[in-house]
Backbone of each chain as nested JSON, in Angstrom:
{
  "chains": [
    {"id": "A", "residues": [
      {"number": 1, "name": "MET", "atoms": {"N": [80.416, 96.311, 106.551], "CA": [79.458, 96.812, 107.537], "C": [78.563, 95.662, 107.983]}},
      {"number": 2, "name": "GLN", "atoms": {"N": [78.063, 95.741, 109.184], "CA": [77.159, 94.726, 109.713], "C": [75.777, 95.322, 109.944]}},
      {"number": 3, "name": "ILE", "atoms": {"N": [74.749, 94.51, 109.704], "CA": [73.387, 94.896, 110.034], "C": [73.181, 94.586, 111.512]}},
      {"number": 4, "name": "CYS", "atoms": {"N": [72.765, 95.588, 112.285], "CA": [72.603, 95.417, 113.733], "C": [71.299, 96.066, 114.184]}},
      {"number": 5, "name": "ARG", "atoms": {"N": [70.865, 95.68, 115.379], "CA": [69.762, 96.388, 116.005], "C": [70.286, 97.112, 117.237]}},
      {"number": 6, "name": "VAL", "atoms": {"N": [69.814, 98.347, 117.435], "CA": [70.21, 99.102, 118.627], "C": [69.421, 98.555, 119.809]}},
      {"number": 7, "name": "VAL", "atoms": {"N": [70.131, 98.038, 120.811], "CA": [69.455, 97.42, 121.944], "C": [69.651, 98.203, 123.241]}},
      {"number": 8, "name": "GLY", "atoms": {"N": [70.478, 99.236, 123.217], "CA": [70.66, 99.986, 124.456], "C": [71.558, 101.189, 124.274]}},
      {"number": 9, "name": "THR", "atoms": {"N": [71.612, 101.994, 125.302], "CA": [72.54, 103.119, 125.301], "C": [73.527, 102.899, 126.447]}},
      {"number": 10, "name": "VAL", "atoms": {"N": [74.697, 103.492, 126.327], "CA": [75.712, 103.355, 127.362], "C": [76.082, 104.743, 127.851]}},
      {"number": 11, "name": "VAL", "atoms": {"N": [76.062, 104.903, 129.167], "CA": [76.428, 106.184, 129.767], "C": [77.78, 106.019, 130.445]}},
      {"number": 12, "name": "SER", "atoms": {"N": [78.704, 106.915, 130.131], "CA": [80.036, 106.854, 130.728], "C": [80.517, 108.263, 131.008]}},
      {"number": 13, "name": "THR", "atoms": {"N": [80.847, 108.539, 132.247], "CA": [81.295, 109.883, 132.607], "C": [82.805, 109.989, 132.463]}},
      {"number": 14, "name": "GLN", "atoms": {"N": [83.492, 109.003, 132.981], "CA": [84.949, 109.028, 132.918], "C": [85.416, 108.22, 131.725]}},
      {"number": 15, "name": "LYS", "atoms": {"N": [85.904, 108.918, 130.728], "CA": [86.316, 108.225, 129.499], "C": [87.407, 109.011, 128.803]}},
      {"number": 16, "name": "ASN", "atoms": {"N": [87.978, 108.393, 127.808], "CA": [89.025, 109.033, 127.017], "C": [88.524, 110.368, 126.497]}},
      {"number": 17, "name": "ARG", "atoms": {"N": [89.397, 111.373, 126.504], "CA": [89.02, 112.735, 126.12], "C": [88.43, 112.789, 124.712]}},
      {"number": 18, "name": "LYS", "atoms": {"N": [88.962, 111.961, 123.819], "CA": [88.485, 111.959, 122.428], "C": [87.057, 111.442, 122.31]}},
      {"number": 19, "name": "LEU", "atoms": {"N": [86.599, 110.777, 123.365], "CA": [85.254, 110.203, 123.314], "C": [84.21, 111.139, 123.904]}},
      {"number": 20, "name": "GLU", "atoms": {"N": [84.667, 112.3, 124.417], "CA": [83.711, 113.245, 124.996], "C": [82.746, 113.728, 123.926]}},
      {"number": 21, "name": "GLY", "atoms": {"N": [81.469, 113.714, 124.27], "CA": [80.457, 114.156, 123.32], "C": [79.949, 113.055, 122.422]}},
      {"number": 22, "name": "ALA", "atoms": {"N": [80.602, 111.918, 122.426], "CA": [80.166, 110.806, 121.582], "C": [78.993, 110.087, 122.232]}},
      {"number": 23, "name": "LYS", "atoms": {"N": [78.02, 109.724, 121.405], "CA": [76.877, 108.957, 121.894], "C": [77.214, 107.483, 121.727]}},
      {"number": 24, "name": "LEU", "atoms": {"N": [77.186, 106.755, 122.826], "CA": [77.556, 105.336, 122.794], "C": [76.31, 104.462, 122.831]}},
      {"number": 25, "name": "MET", "atoms": {"N": [76.216, 103.542, 121.87], "CA": [75.064, 102.662, 121.801], "C": [75.533, 101.211, 121.865]}},
      {"number": 26, "name": "LEU", "atoms": {"N": [74.674, 100.368, 122.414], "CA": [74.91, 98.932, 122.426], "C": [74.146, 98.351, 121.237]}},
      {"number": 27, "name": "VAL", "atoms": {"N": [74.866, 97.673, 120.328], "CA": [74.218, 97.133, 119.126], "C": [74.428, 95.624, 119.044]}},
      {"number": 28, "name": "GLN", "atoms": {"N": [73.371, 94.944, 118.609], "CA": [73.397, 93.483, 118.475], "C": [73.435, 93.12, 116.99]}},
      {"number": 29, "name": "PRO", "atoms": {"N": [74.506, 92.487, 116.516], "CA": [74.543, 92.049, 115.115], "C": [73.408, 91.07, 114.819]}},
      {"number": 30, "name": "LEU", "atoms": {"N": [72.877, 91.165, 113.575], "CA": [71.752, 90.328, 113.159], "C": [72.123, 89.517, 111.926]}},
      {"number": 31, "name": "THR", "atoms": {"N": [71.428, 88.383, 111.76], "CA": [71.483, 87.662, 110.496], "C": [70.501, 88.325, 109.541]}},
      {"number": 32, "name": "LEU", "atoms": {"N": [70.45, 87.861, 108.293], "CA": [69.494, 88.429, 107.33], "C": [68.063, 88.1, 107.735]}},
      {"number": 33, "name": "ASP", "atoms": {"N": [67.881, 87.105, 108.636], "CA": [66.542, 86.757, 109.133], "C": [66.208, 87.518, 110.41]}},
      {"number": 34, "name": "ASP", "atoms": {"N": [67.017, 88.52, 110.732], "CA": [66.791, 89.341, 111.926], "C": [67.019, 88.588, 113.227]}},
      {"number": 35, "name": "GLN", "atoms": {"N": [67.749, 87.481, 113.177], "CA": [68.073, 86.764, 114.412], "C": [69.383, 87.321, 114.974]}},
      {"number": 36, "name": "PRO", "atoms": {"N": [69.486, 87.424, 116.32], "CA": [70.737, 87.878, 116.924], "C": [71.866, 86.923, 116.56]}},
      {"number": 37, "name": "ARG", "atoms": {"N": [73.052, 87.471, 116.318], "CA": [74.187, 86.633, 115.968], "C": [75.428, 87.191, 116.633]}},
      {"number": 38, "name": "GLY", "atoms": {"N": [76.049, 86.413, 117.479], "CA": [77.277, 86.86, 118.115], "C": [77.025, 87.811, 119.268]}},
      {"number": 39, "name": "THR", "atoms": {"N": [78.096, 88.449, 119.7], "CA": [78.07, 89.275, 120.904], "C": [77.72, 90.719, 120.566]}},
      {"number": 40, "name": "ALA", "atoms": {"N": [76.9, 91.312, 121.397], "CA": [76.59, 92.73, 121.24], "C": [77.863, 93.548, 121.43]}},
      {"number": 41, "name": "LEU", "atoms": {"N": [77.952, 94.687, 120.734], "CA": [79.137, 95.519, 120.86], "C": [78.752, 96.978, 121.016]}},
      {"number": 42, "name": "LEU", "atoms": {"N": [79.748, 97.781, 121.387], "CA": [79.534, 99.213, 121.568], "C": [79.936, 99.949, 120.304]}},
      {"number": 43, "name": "ALA", "atoms": {"N": [79.065, 100.863, 119.875], "CA": [79.373, 101.666, 118.698], "C": [79.004, 103.107, 118.977]}},
      {"number": 44, "name": "ILE", "atoms": {"N": [79.791, 104.051, 118.456], "CA": [79.404, 105.453, 118.578], "C": [78.361, 105.749, 117.497]}},
      {"number": 45, "name": "ASP", "atoms": {"N": [77.46, 106.663, 117.821], "CA": [76.359, 106.958, 116.908], "C": [76.536, 108.349, 116.321]}},
      {"number": 46, "name": "SER", "atoms": {"N": [76.578, 108.425, 114.977], "CA": [76.731, 109.739, 114.345], "C": [75.522, 110.101, 113.499]}},
      {"number": 47, "name": "VAL", "atoms": {"N": [74.457, 109.292, 113.544], "CA": [73.303, 109.56, 112.682], "C": [71.994, 109.734, 113.46]}},
      {"number": 48, "name": "GLY", "atoms": {"N": [72.045, 109.654, 114.784], "CA": [70.823, 109.851, 115.561], "C": [69.929, 108.634, 115.625]}},
      {"number": 49, "name": "ALA", "atoms": {"N": [70.513, 107.456, 115.753], "CA": [69.724, 106.224, 115.83], "C": [69.082, 106.094, 117.21]}},
      {"number": 50, "name": "GLY", "atoms": {"N": [67.955, 105.379, 117.254], "CA": [67.259, 105.16, 118.512], "C": [67.149, 103.681, 118.818]}},
      {"number": 51, "name": "ILE", "atoms": {"N": [66.774, 103.374, 120.056], "CA": [66.658, 101.978, 120.479], "C": [65.588, 101.268, 119.653]}},
      {"number": 52, "name": "GLY", "atoms": {"N": [65.918, 100.056, 119.2], "CA": [64.985, 99.25, 118.417], "C": [65.195, 99.395, 116.921]}},
      {"number": 53, "name": "GLU", "atoms": {"N": [65.931, 100.43, 116.492], "CA": [66.117, 100.629, 115.057], "C": [67.193, 99.7, 114.499]}},
      {"number": 54, "name": "LYS", "atoms": {"N": [66.998, 99.351, 113.214], "CA": [67.982, 98.535, 112.514], "C": [68.966, 99.479, 111.846]}},
      {"number": 55, "name": "VAL", "atoms": {"N": [70.24, 99.238, 112.068], "CA": [71.261, 100.187, 111.629], "C": [72.418, 99.477, 110.93]}},
      {"number": 56, "name": "LEU", "atoms": {"N": [73.231, 100.273, 110.249], "CA": [74.467, 99.782, 109.645], "C": [75.622, 100.188, 110.544]}},
      {"number": 57, "name": "VAL", "atoms": {"N": [76.441, 99.224, 110.908], "CA": [77.566, 99.505, 111.793], "C": [78.859, 99.187, 111.051]}},
      {"number": 58, "name": "VAL", "atoms": {"N": [79.745, 100.161, 110.993], "CA": [81.052, 99.964, 110.389], "C": [82.016, 99.546, 111.505]}},
      {"number": 59, "name": "ILE", "atoms": {"N": [82.759, 98.459, 111.258], "CA": [83.656, 97.952, 112.297], "C": [85.079, 98.06, 111.78]}},
      {"number": 60, "name": "GLU", "atoms": {"N": [85.617, 99.25, 111.878], "CA": [86.977, 99.545, 111.399], "C": [87.373, 100.879, 111.999]}},
      {"number": 61, "name": "GLY", "atoms": {"N": [88.573, 100.947, 112.535], "CA": [88.971, 102.102, 113.328], "C": [88.945, 103.43, 112.602]}},
      {"number": 62, "name": "LYS", "atoms": {"N": [89.59, 103.492, 111.425], "CA": [89.666, 104.759, 110.698], "C": [88.273, 105.26, 110.316]}},
      {"number": 63, "name": "ALA", "atoms": {"N": [87.434, 104.33, 109.82], "CA": [86.086, 104.709, 109.398], "C": [85.26, 105.196, 110.582]}},
      {"number": 64, "name": "ALA", "atoms": {"N": [85.401, 104.526, 111.723], "CA": [84.65, 104.933, 112.914], "C": [85.102, 106.308, 113.38]}},
      {"number": 65, "name": "GLY", "atoms": {"N": [86.407, 106.564, 113.32], "CA": [86.939, 107.875, 113.686], "C": [86.428, 108.966, 112.761]}},
      {"number": 66, "name": "ASP", "atoms": {"N": [86.371, 108.66, 111.451], "CA": [85.833, 109.614, 110.481], "C": [84.379, 109.948, 110.799]}},
      {"number": 67, "name": "ALA", "atoms": {"N": [83.606, 108.914, 111.157], "CA": [82.192, 109.117, 111.461], "C": [82.028, 110.01, 112.685]}},
      {"number": 68, "name": "LEU", "atoms": {"N": [82.949, 109.869, 113.609], "CA": [82.912, 110.675, 114.827], "C": [83.412, 112.092, 114.546]}},
      {"number": 69, "name": "GLY", "atoms": {"N": [84.164, 112.249, 113.471], "CA": [84.694, 113.562, 113.108], "C": [85.942, 113.937, 113.879]}},
      {"number": 70, "name": "LYS", "atoms": {"N": [86.616, 112.94, 114.423], "CA": [87.848, 113.212, 115.167], "C": [88.951, 112.305, 114.659]}},
      {"number": 71, "name": "LYS", "atoms": {"N": [90.149, 112.852, 114.578], "CA": [91.276, 112.052, 114.142], "C": [91.858, 111.303, 115.337]}},
      {"number": 72, "name": "ALA", "atoms": {"N": [92.306, 110.083, 115.102], "CA": [92.972, 109.274, 116.119], "C": [92.141, 109.103, 117.381]}},
      {"number": 73, "name": "ALA", "atoms": {"N": [90.82, 108.969, 117.202], "CA": [89.971, 108.682, 118.351], "C": [90.008, 107.183, 118.635]}},
      {"number": 74, "name": "ALA", "atoms": {"N": [89.912, 106.839, 119.929], "CA": [89.998, 105.43, 120.308], "C": [88.638, 104.76, 120.145]}},
      {"number": 75, "name": "VAL", "atoms": {"N": [88.198, 104.628, 118.904], "CA": [86.931, 103.946, 118.615], "C": [87.174, 102.921, 117.512]}},
      {"number": 76, "name": "ASP", "atoms": {"N": [86.383, 101.853, 117.513], "CA": [86.542, 100.831, 116.476], "C": [85.222, 100.456, 115.821]}},
      {"number": 77, "name": "ALA", "atoms": {"N": [84.126, 101.115, 116.209], "CA": [82.835, 100.795, 115.591], "C": [81.943, 102.019, 115.626]}},
      {"number": 78, "name": "ALA", "atoms": {"N": [81.181, 102.238, 114.56], "CA": [80.297, 103.401, 114.5], "C": [79.031, 103.06, 113.719]}},
      {"number": 79, "name": "ILE", "atoms": {"N": [77.911, 103.619, 114.199], "CA": [76.659, 103.528, 113.446], "C": [76.719, 104.601, 112.372]}},
      {"number": 80, "name": "ILE", "atoms": {"N": [76.623, 104.191, 111.096], "CA": [76.76, 105.155, 110.012], "C": [75.495, 105.275, 109.165]}},
      {"number": 81, "name": "GLY", "atoms": {"N": [74.473, 104.497, 109.474], "CA": [73.224, 104.629, 108.719], "C": [72.081, 103.913, 109.408]}},
      {"number": 82, "name": "ILE", "atoms": {"N": [70.876, 104.457, 109.22], "CA": [69.67, 103.782, 109.701], "C": [69.061, 103.081, 108.5]}},
      {"number": 83, "name": "ILE", "atoms": {"N": [68.768, 101.794, 108.642], "CA": [68.297, 100.993, 107.509], "C": [66.793, 101.153, 107.341]}},
      {"number": 84, "name": "ASP", "atoms": {"N": [66.39, 101.595, 106.144], "CA": [64.96, 101.638, 105.815], "C": [64.493, 100.25, 105.396]}},
      {"number": 85, "name": "ALA", "atoms": {"N": [65.294, 99.574, 104.556], "CA": [64.899, 98.263, 104.056], "C": [66.125, 97.485, 103.608]}},
      {"number": 86, "name": "VAL", "atoms": {"N": [66.074, 96.178, 103.777], "CA": [67.061, 95.275, 103.201], "C": [66.345, 94.521, 102.086]}},
      {"number": 87, "name": "GLU", "atoms": {"N": [66.756, 94.782, 100.846], "CA": [66.098, 94.141, 99.71], "C": [66.942, 92.963, 99.253]}},
      {"number": 88, "name": "VAL", "atoms": {"N": [66.487, 91.767, 99.591], "CA": [67.237, 90.556, 99.272], "C": [66.53, 89.794, 98.164]}},
      {"number": 89, "name": "GLY", "atoms": {"N": [67.321, 89.223, 97.274], "CA": [66.765, 88.38, 96.22], "C": [66.66, 89.084, 94.894]}},
      {"number": 90, "name": "ALA", "atoms": {"N": [65.824, 88.596, 94.024], "CA": [65.618, 89.065, 92.646], "C": [66.728, 88.602, 91.721]}}
    ]},
    {"id": "B", "residues": [
      {"number": 1, "name": "MET", "atoms": {"N": [91.552, 90.18, 99.728], "CA": [90.284, 90.232, 98.998], "C": [89.63, 88.863, 99.041]}},
      {"number": 2, "name": "GLN", "atoms": {"N": [88.347, 88.874, 98.86], "CA": [87.583, 87.642, 99.049], "C": [86.456, 87.579, 98.026]}},
      {"number": 3, "name": "LEU", "atoms": {"N": [86.093, 86.354, 97.64], "CA": [84.964, 86.153, 96.731], "C": [83.652, 86.26, 97.495]}},
      {"number": 4, "name": "ALA", "atoms": {"N": [82.619, 86.757, 96.822], "CA": [81.297, 86.833, 97.463], "C": [80.216, 86.861, 96.401]}},
      {"number": 5, "name": "ARG", "atoms": {"N": [79.01, 86.524, 96.818], "CA": [77.857, 86.688, 95.942], "C": [77.0, 87.824, 96.486]}},
      {"number": 6, "name": "VAL", "atoms": {"N": [76.458, 88.642, 95.568], "CA": [75.601, 89.754, 95.985], "C": [74.197, 89.208, 96.231]}},
      {"number": 7, "name": "LEU", "atoms": {"N": [73.72, 89.351, 97.473], "CA": [72.391, 88.836, 97.833], "C": [71.314, 89.903, 97.749]}},
      {"number": 8, "name": "GLY", "atoms": {"N": [71.683, 91.162, 97.973], "CA": [70.655, 92.194, 98.025], "C": [71.246, 93.578, 98.167]}},
      {"number": 9, "name": "GLU", "atoms": {"N": [70.364, 94.536, 98.395], "CA": [70.781, 95.931, 98.559], "C": [70.18, 96.505, 99.833]}},
      {"number": 10, "name": "ILE", "atoms": {"N": [70.855, 97.526, 100.36], "CA": [70.384, 98.234, 101.552], "C": [69.781, 99.564, 101.123]}},
      {"number": 11, "name": "VAL", "atoms": {"N": [68.627, 99.874, 101.676], "CA": [68.024, 101.192, 101.48], "C": [68.151, 101.954, 102.789]}},
      {"number": 12, "name": "SER", "atoms": {"N": [68.805, 103.116, 102.741], "CA": [68.996, 103.921, 103.945], "C": [68.916, 105.39, 103.595]}},
      {"number": 13, "name": "THR", "atoms": {"N": [68.026, 106.116, 104.257], "CA": [67.859, 107.547, 103.999], "C": [68.724, 108.361, 104.951]}},
      {"number": 14, "name": "MET", "atoms": {"N": [68.629, 107.997, 106.233], "CA": [69.372, 108.723, 107.265], "C": [70.723, 108.059, 107.425]}},
      {"number": 15, "name": "LYS", "atoms": {"N": [71.773, 108.694, 106.89], "CA": [73.092, 108.069, 106.959], "C": [74.18, 109.119, 106.953]}},
      {"number": 16, "name": "ASP", "atoms": {"N": [75.386, 108.676, 107.17], "CA": [76.534, 109.569, 107.169], "C": [76.564, 110.32, 105.839]}},
      {"number": 17, "name": "PRO", "atoms": {"N": [76.777, 111.647, 105.866], "CA": [76.762, 112.437, 104.621], "C": [77.755, 111.92, 103.577]}},
      {"number": 18, "name": "ASN", "atoms": {"N": [78.85, 111.33, 104.021], "CA": [79.85, 110.826, 103.077], "C": [79.416, 109.54, 102.371]}},
      {"number": 19, "name": "LEU", "atoms": {"N": [78.244, 109.017, 102.738], "CA": [77.72, 107.821, 102.077], "C": [76.652, 108.164, 101.044]}},
      {"number": 20, "name": "MET", "atoms": {"N": [76.313, 109.457, 100.936], "CA": [75.252, 109.854, 100.009], "C": [75.623, 109.465, 98.575]}},
      {"number": 21, "name": "GLY", "atoms": {"N": [74.686, 108.835, 97.882], "CA": [74.9, 108.481, 96.486], "C": [75.626, 107.171, 96.279]}},
      {"number": 22, "name": "LEU", "atoms": {"N": [76.077, 106.54, 97.364], "CA": [76.808, 105.277, 97.224], "C": [75.865, 104.095, 97.434]}},
      {"number": 23, "name": "LYS", "atoms": {"N": [76.037, 103.059, 96.597], "CA": [75.212, 101.862, 96.708], "C": [75.8, 100.923, 97.744]}},
      {"number": 24, "name": "MET", "atoms": {"N": [74.905, 100.334, 98.554], "CA": [75.348, 99.381, 99.567], "C": [74.757, 98.014, 99.263]}},
      {"number": 25, "name": "LEU", "atoms": {"N": [75.623, 97.003, 99.241], "CA": [75.221, 95.656, 98.841], "C": [75.342, 94.677, 100.005]}},
      {"number": 26, "name": "VAL", "atoms": {"N": [74.397, 93.736, 100.075], "CA": [74.494, 92.641, 101.039], "C": [75.278, 91.519, 100.37]}},
      {"number": 27, "name": "LEU", "atoms": {"N": [76.366, 91.091, 100.991], "CA": [77.248, 90.07, 100.409], "C": [77.272, 88.802, 101.248]}},
      {"number": 28, "name": "GLN", "atoms": {"N": [77.339, 87.673, 100.555], "CA": [77.632, 86.396, 101.202], "C": [79.007, 85.941, 100.731]}},
      {"number": 29, "name": "PRO", "atoms": {"N": [80.004, 85.916, 101.607], "CA": [81.327, 85.432, 101.201], "C": [81.251, 83.986, 100.712]}},
      {"number": 30, "name": "LEU", "atoms": {"N": [82.117, 83.658, 99.734], "CA": [82.13, 82.328, 99.139], "C": [83.484, 81.668, 99.345]}},
      {"number": 31, "name": "ALA", "atoms": {"N": [83.448, 80.342, 99.511], "CA": [84.682, 79.555, 99.506], "C": [85.124, 79.381, 98.061]}},
      {"number": 32, "name": "ALA", "atoms": {"N": [86.339, 78.858, 97.862], "CA": [86.853, 78.643, 96.507], "C": [85.949, 77.704, 95.721]}},
      {"number": 33, "name": "SER", "atoms": {"N": [85.235, 76.83, 96.447], "CA": [84.316, 75.888, 95.804], "C": [83.039, 76.564, 95.331]}},
      {"number": 34, "name": "GLY", "atoms": {"N": [82.813, 77.796, 95.771], "CA": [81.575, 78.49, 95.435], "C": [80.514, 78.345, 96.509]}},
      {"number": 35, "name": "GLU", "atoms": {"N": [80.831, 77.559, 97.559], "CA": [79.884, 77.383, 98.663], "C": [79.897, 78.622, 99.555]}},
      {"number": 36, "name": "PRO", "atoms": {"N": [78.732, 78.998, 100.103], "CA": [78.704, 80.102, 101.066], "C": [79.567, 79.766, 102.273]}},
      {"number": 37, "name": "THR", "atoms": {"N": [80.277, 80.742, 102.788], "CA": [81.085, 80.523, 103.98], "C": [81.124, 81.803, 104.804]}},
      {"number": 38, "name": "GLY", "atoms": {"N": [80.898, 81.677, 106.101], "CA": [81.007, 82.833, 106.982], "C": [79.798, 83.74, 106.946]}},
      {"number": 39, "name": "ARG", "atoms": {"N": [79.917, 84.826, 107.678], "CA": [78.82, 85.758, 107.914], "C": [78.534, 86.628, 106.703]}},
      {"number": 40, "name": "THR", "atoms": {"N": [77.258, 86.943, 106.5], "CA": [76.915, 87.958, 105.505], "C": [77.366, 89.32, 106.028]}},
      {"number": 41, "name": "LEU", "atoms": {"N": [77.582, 90.251, 105.103], "CA": [78.009, 91.585, 105.485], "C": [77.48, 92.587, 104.467]}},
      {"number": 42, "name": "VAL", "atoms": {"N": [77.625, 93.846, 104.796], "CA": [77.234, 94.912, 103.881], "C": [78.49, 95.627, 103.407]}},
      {"number": 43, "name": "ALA", "atoms": {"N": [78.586, 95.854, 102.097], "CA": [79.768, 96.505, 101.518], "C": [79.332, 97.619, 100.581]}},
      {"number": 44, "name": "LEU", "atoms": {"N": [80.176, 98.631, 100.435], "CA": [79.932, 99.65, 99.418], "C": [80.251, 99.062, 98.048]}},
      {"number": 45, "name": "ASP", "atoms": {"N": [79.677, 99.668, 97.002], "CA": [79.904, 99.191, 95.638], "C": [80.703, 100.241, 94.873]}},
      {"number": 46, "name": "SER", "atoms": {"N": [81.818, 99.832, 94.248], "CA": [82.599, 100.786, 93.448], "C": [82.635, 100.39, 91.974]}},
      {"number": 47, "name": "VAL", "atoms": {"N": [81.897, 99.332, 91.597], "CA": [82.009, 98.827, 90.221], "C": [80.669, 98.632, 89.514]}},
      {"number": 48, "name": "GLY", "atoms": {"N": [79.564, 98.927, 90.187], "CA": [78.259, 98.741, 89.559], "C": [77.77, 97.308, 89.582]}},
      {"number": 49, "name": "ALA", "atoms": {"N": [78.048, 96.593, 90.66], "CA": [77.603, 95.204, 90.79], "C": [76.123, 95.141, 91.151]}},
      {"number": 50, "name": "GLY", "atoms": {"N": [75.496, 94.003, 90.794], "CA": [74.068, 93.841, 91.074], "C": [73.77, 92.51, 91.729]}},
      {"number": 51, "name": "VAL", "atoms": {"N": [72.522, 92.354, 92.149], "CA": [72.087, 91.148, 92.851], "C": [72.306, 89.917, 91.974]}},
      {"number": 52, "name": "GLY", "atoms": {"N": [72.864, 88.861, 92.576], "CA": [73.085, 87.596, 91.884], "C": [74.472, 87.469, 91.284]}},
      {"number": 53, "name": "GLU", "atoms": {"N": [75.223, 88.58, 91.216], "CA": [76.559, 88.512, 90.609], "C": [77.597, 88.033, 91.621]}},
      {"number": 54, "name": "ASN", "atoms": {"N": [78.634, 87.382, 91.093], "CA": [79.79, 87.044, 91.916], "C": [80.794, 88.186, 91.821]}},
      {"number": 55, "name": "VAL", "atoms": {"N": [81.3, 88.581, 92.963], "CA": [82.181, 89.749, 93.022], "C": [83.373, 89.437, 93.918]}},
      {"number": 56, "name": "PHE", "atoms": {"N": [84.334, 90.351, 93.952], "CA": [85.333, 90.283, 95.015], "C": [85.377, 91.625, 95.719]}},
      {"number": 57, "name": "PHE", "atoms": {"N": [85.699, 91.547, 97.026], "CA": [85.659, 92.761, 97.846], "C": [86.884, 92.834, 98.738]}},
      {"number": 58, "name": "VAL", "atoms": {"N": [87.18, 94.06, 99.165], "CA": [88.327, 94.317, 100.027], "C": [87.814, 94.77, 101.39]}},
      {"number": 59, "name": "ARG", "atoms": {"N": [88.493, 94.352, 102.438], "CA": [88.103, 94.74, 103.796], "C": [89.12, 95.72, 104.375]}},
      {"number": 60, "name": "GLY", "atoms": {"N": [88.692, 96.425, 105.401], "CA": [89.609, 97.249, 106.18], "C": [89.658, 98.682, 105.707]}},
      {"number": 61, "name": "ARG", "atoms": {"N": [90.706, 99.376, 106.107], "CA": [90.844, 100.791, 105.804], "C": [90.873, 101.032, 104.296]}},
      {"number": 62, "name": "GLU", "atoms": {"N": [91.392, 100.044, 103.564], "CA": [91.493, 100.154, 102.109], "C": [90.126, 100.252, 101.433]}},
      {"number": 63, "name": "ALA", "atoms": {"N": [89.065, 99.928, 102.174], "CA": [87.722, 99.941, 101.591], "C": [87.304, 101.345, 101.151]}},
      {"number": 64, "name": "ALA", "atoms": {"N": [87.928, 102.367, 101.72], "CA": [87.571, 103.743, 101.342], "C": [88.358, 104.21, 100.119]}},
      {"number": 65, "name": "PHE", "atoms": {"N": [89.448, 103.517, 99.765], "CA": [90.355, 103.994, 98.714], "C": [89.697, 104.168, 97.342]}},
      {"number": 66, "name": "PRO", "atoms": {"N": [88.768, 103.28, 96.903], "CA": [88.195, 103.467, 95.565], "C": [87.454, 104.793, 95.398]}},
      {"number": 67, "name": "PHE", "atoms": {"N": [87.12, 105.448, 96.493], "CA": [86.327, 106.666, 96.428], "C": [87.179, 107.912, 96.625]}},
      {"number": 68, "name": "TYR", "atoms": {"N": [88.51, 107.725, 96.681], "CA": [89.433, 108.83, 96.883], "C": [89.172, 109.94, 95.869]}},
      {"number": 69, "name": "PRO", "atoms": {"N": [89.17, 111.234, 96.242], "CA": [89.556, 111.78, 97.539], "C": [88.447, 111.772, 98.594]}},
      {"number": 70, "name": "ALA", "atoms": {"N": [87.259, 111.312, 98.261], "CA": [86.241, 111.189, 99.305], "C": [86.67, 110.103, 100.288]}},
      {"number": 71, "name": "GLU", "atoms": {"N": [86.213, 110.216, 101.52], "CA": [86.569, 109.228, 102.533], "C": [85.325, 108.716, 103.244]}},
      {"number": 72, "name": "PRO", "atoms": {"N": [84.527, 107.887, 102.55], "CA": [83.345, 107.343, 103.206], "C": [83.741, 106.403, 104.339]}},
      {"number": 73, "name": "PRO", "atoms": {"N": [82.945, 106.354, 105.416], "CA": [83.25, 105.425, 106.514], "C": [82.879, 104.003, 106.11]}},
      {"number": 74, "name": "ALA", "atoms": {"N": [83.841, 103.301, 105.507], "CA": [83.574, 101.956, 104.992], "C": [84.577, 100.97, 105.568]}},
      {"number": 75, "name": "ASP", "atoms": {"N": [84.135, 99.727, 105.792], "CA": [85.058, 98.667, 106.189], "C": [85.069, 97.537, 105.173]}},
      {"number": 76, "name": "ALA", "atoms": {"N": [84.244, 97.658, 104.112], "CA": [84.245, 96.646, 103.049], "C": [83.701, 97.294, 101.781]}},
      {"number": 77, "name": "THR", "atoms": {"N": [84.366, 97.028, 100.637], "CA": [83.925, 97.596, 99.363], "C": [84.131, 96.564, 98.256]}},
      {"number": 78, "name": "VAL", "atoms": {"N": [83.103, 96.441, 97.401], "CA": [83.212, 95.583, 96.228], "C": [84.102, 96.292, 95.213]}},
      {"number": 79, "name": "VAL", "atoms": {"N": [85.18, 95.605, 94.767], "CA": [86.127, 96.236, 93.854], "C": [86.224, 95.512, 92.518]}},
      {"number": 80, "name": "GLY", "atoms": {"N": [85.436, 94.445, 92.327], "CA": [85.457, 93.78, 91.033], "C": [84.293, 92.817, 90.871]}},
      {"number": 81, "name": "ILE", "atoms": {"N": [83.858, 92.646, 89.625], "CA": [82.845, 91.637, 89.306], "C": [83.579, 90.454, 88.686]}},
      {"number": 82, "name": "VAL", "atoms": {"N": [83.323, 89.259, 89.183], "CA": [84.031, 88.07, 88.709], "C": [83.334, 87.516, 87.467]}},
      {"number": 83, "name": "ASP", "atoms": {"N": [84.083, 87.366, 86.372], "CA": [83.525, 86.723, 85.184], "C": [83.432, 85.217, 85.429]}},
      {"number": 84, "name": "HIS", "atoms": {"N": [84.523, 84.637, 85.872], "CA": [84.531, 83.224, 86.269], "C": [85.819, 82.966, 87.014]}},
      {"number": 85, "name": "TRP", "atoms": {"N": [85.845, 81.859, 87.756], "CA": [87.119, 81.452, 88.358], "C": [87.28, 79.962, 88.177]}},
      {"number": 86, "name": "ASP", "atoms": {"N": [88.528, 79.554, 88.134], "CA": [88.842, 78.159, 87.855], "C": [89.709, 77.593, 88.965]}},
      {"number": 87, "name": "LEU", "atoms": {"N": [89.457, 76.348, 89.303], "CA": [90.271, 75.655, 90.292], "C": [91.02, 74.531, 89.598]}},
      {"number": 88, "name": "GLU", "atoms": {"N": [92.283, 74.361, 90.017], "CA": [93.065, 73.244, 89.456], "C": [92.545, 71.934, 90.007]}}
    ]}
  ]
}
């Protein structure tokens, strides 16, 4: 899973039938120092995340489909948790 | 599978129901030399690993297998704690 920040929402009317009802968010992967790293990607949201929140994004097709609750959905990334804290060190 | 060091833990209250009760670890992948290499990531824990330990983890669909018959949405899971490794 990657630590990301939700930076936007995506609206799409014409899309694959399996994606109907899915909430699409634009997420920016972060380093442990909260710096942007790499290219922002699209993830479906199954936990009710909002813009600006730090989230956990799973980047794997089967897991993303499970999060969406649909089999064989054409998705490859999903927000599966909202991060309260990252405890590093000790 | 790949070597990694456990850097920390994730605290998350609002998450997928299939992740309830599972520990999530922040990992830094390691080269064979023990040097950090590549991006940090978050993985589920199936072996009781803790911060500072060297572990190995599996990526991909197989990451959910240690929790069978549960199917948590995972793309990486720690599947072993490394006692030591040796290079020729």
